[in-house]
Structures are given as structure tokens and as C-alpha cells.
N, C-alpha and C positions, 0 to 999 in steps of 0.2 A: 217193480212191485210198489203199489201205493201203500203208504203208511196209514192213511185214513181215506176210506172210500164211502161216500154216501150216494145211494142210488134211488131216485124217484121217491124221495121221502115225503110223506104226507102226514100232517098233524092238525087236528081240529081241537078247539076248546068248546065244550058244551056237547050236547047230543041231539040227535034227530033234527027237527026243523029249526032248532036253536043253535045248531053247530056253527061255529065261526072258524072257517079254514084259515090257518096261519101259515103252514108250510104246504105248498102246492106243487109237489114234484121236484123238490130240490135235489140236485146231483152235483158232486164234485169229487175229484181225485187229487189227493195231496201226496207229494213225494217226501221222502226223508230229507230233512234240512230245509224244506220249503216253508216260507212264512207267508200267510195269507191274511188279509184284513177284509172283514165283511163290512161293507158300507151300505147305508140305507137310512131312510127316515125312521123316526121313533115309531114303534109298532109294526115294523116290517118283518119281524121274525128272527132277527139276528141272535138275540139271547135265547129264544126258543130253540133255534137250531143247535146252539152250543149245549144247551141243557138236554136236548134229545140225544146228542152224541155222547154226552156224559152219563146218560141213563137216569136223568132227573125228570124227564118228561117222557111220556109214552106215545110214540107215533102210531098211526093206524095202518100205514102201508109203507113199503120200501125196504131197503136194507142198509145196514151200517156195518162196515168191516174195519177193524183196527189191525193192521198188518195182515196176518193170515187168519185171524179169528173173526168170525161173524158174531157181532154182539147184539144185533137186532135183525129180525127177519119177519116182516109183517105177514107174509104168505104162510109161514110155518107157526105163527103166533109165538115166536121165540124172542125173549128179551133177557139178556144177561144183566144181572144186578150191577148197579153202578160201582160198587166196591170191588168187583172182579174185572173191571175194564182196563185197569192200569193206565189211567189218565191223570194228568195234573190239571187242576182247575183253579183259576184265580178269579174270584168274584170282584165286582166293582166295589163292594163294601169291605173287601178283604176277609170278612167273616172270621176274625180272630176271636178266640175265647178270652174274655177279659180277666177271668179268674185263673188262667194258666200263664206260666212264664213263656218267654220266647221259645226256649228249648222245648217245653212241653207242647206248645202249639205246633212246632215243626215235627216233633216226634209222633204226633197223634196218628197219622196215617200208617206209620210203621208198626205202632202198637196194635192197630186194627188188623194188620196183616200178620200179627203174631211173630214179628221179628224178635230175636233174642236181645236182651237188654244191653249187653256189651256192644253188639252190632249197632243198635239204635244210637247209643251214646257216641260211637265213632262216626256214624253217618251224619248225625245232627251237627256234631262239632265241625266236620268237614264242610258241609253245605253252608253253615253260618260263617265260617272263615272265608269261603269262596265269595260270599255276598257282602263281606265287610261287616258282619254282625257278630263276630266271635266274642267280642267283649260285652255283648248285650244279652247273653243267654238267660240270665236270671232276672231280667227286668220283665215287667208286665206291659201289655199293649198301651195302656194309658200313659206310660212313661216314655213312649217313643214318638218321634216326629212322624208325619204322614208318609214321608219317603221311607223311613225305617219300617213302618207297619207294612207298607207295600212289599218291601224286600222280604219280610217275614212270611207274608202270604206266598210269595214266589218260592222261598226256601221250602215251605211246606209242600208245594207242588212238585219241586225238583228232587226232594230227599230220597224218594224211592225209585228214581230214574225211570219215569214213565215214557212210553213210546210217543205220546202226543201230549202237548200242553195247550190248554184252551184258556185264553185270557178274555174275560168279559169286561171291557172298558176299565182296565186296571189303572189308567192314568187320570180318569175323570175327577177323582176326588183330590187331586193335587193342584197346588197353585202353579202359575205359569213357569216359574223358575224350577221348581221341583219336577214338573212335567217334562221339561227339556232334559234335565239330569236323568230322569227315569228312562226316557227314550234312548239316550246314549248308553245307559246301563243295560237295557234290554237288548239293544243292538249288539253290544259287546258279548253278552251272554249267549245270544243265538249264534254268533260267528264262531265261538269256541269249539 
């Protein structure tokens, strides 16, 4: 069974004669534990596809399934809200809240899911320790290096144990040395 299935997905920006087709019948079947990289020139729809899977863009046709749940079906005009899709998403910019501590940034998704406070504290502590950030829980994003900010964004995506994790150019904001370290870190994380 596929963990993520996208079938004949179509998405346009604009309407009518001014519609600009971005996704033109994209299909893919990804299995559990599989790692896939989307490659293509700027403007080819890579980020748009990730955003559509995450529920942040609305396709006009096709289907998206996560495990056994249909999260989008264009023929039935059905679109599951992003917060119900159980996906982890790491943006290129990391999208960390500057006014929240590392722990609060990581806990945010659990609070939205109305997880109990003691369970939140335990899960945040565990994921921060797993990613080598346990000692940084009370710091703010501006007090972290680029690599540490990236790991906080990944911790936020992992903390609720999502079925699928989408990474949108998570290494592009790092210098060459940090990028190589981050590749090794992500490789090790995926193999676990």
C-alpha cells in the first residue's frame, strides 16, 4: 500500500482565460520509508505540488491519498483541511515564530491537536533530545545557528509522528559546510 498517492493532479493559478496551469496531471505513488526528491527548474511546480499535498493549495482535479485516507478528490469536490492531514512540513524559510521559544515552536502542532500538556512536554523533550537540541528548549530562534533553526523546524514536523514528511528545500538557506552536515543528519534520521 502506498503511503502517499497522487493521481492525475491538476492545479491552475488564476481563472478563465487567465488561468496559468502549474500541475498538469501529476501522478506518483510513494511507499513507506521511501525518499523521493523532486527536481526541476524554478517555476516548474515542485513547491506547488508539496503545498497541494499539504492542503495549502487547492487543486482543481485529481486525487491525493495519505495511507488509506483520501485527503483530496476533485471529482467529489472534497478537500480535507491541512490540519487534519497528519503531515509534517518543513519550509525553506523554516517558518519559526520569533516570539516563541524552541520548545513552544515544536509544541505548536501538538497544541493545535489538543494534546494534553504533560504529553506535549514529554514528546517535545524527546524529539529535541533526539535531534541534539535538548539543551536549547528555552532559547529563541534568533539565538540559534542556521543548522539549529533547521533542526527545530524538523523537530516541529516530527513531534506528532506524521505519516509523511514534506521538505521544501530545507537546506538552501545553509552555507556549504552546514548543508553537508544537514544532509548527513537527514540521512541518519530517515534510516532510523
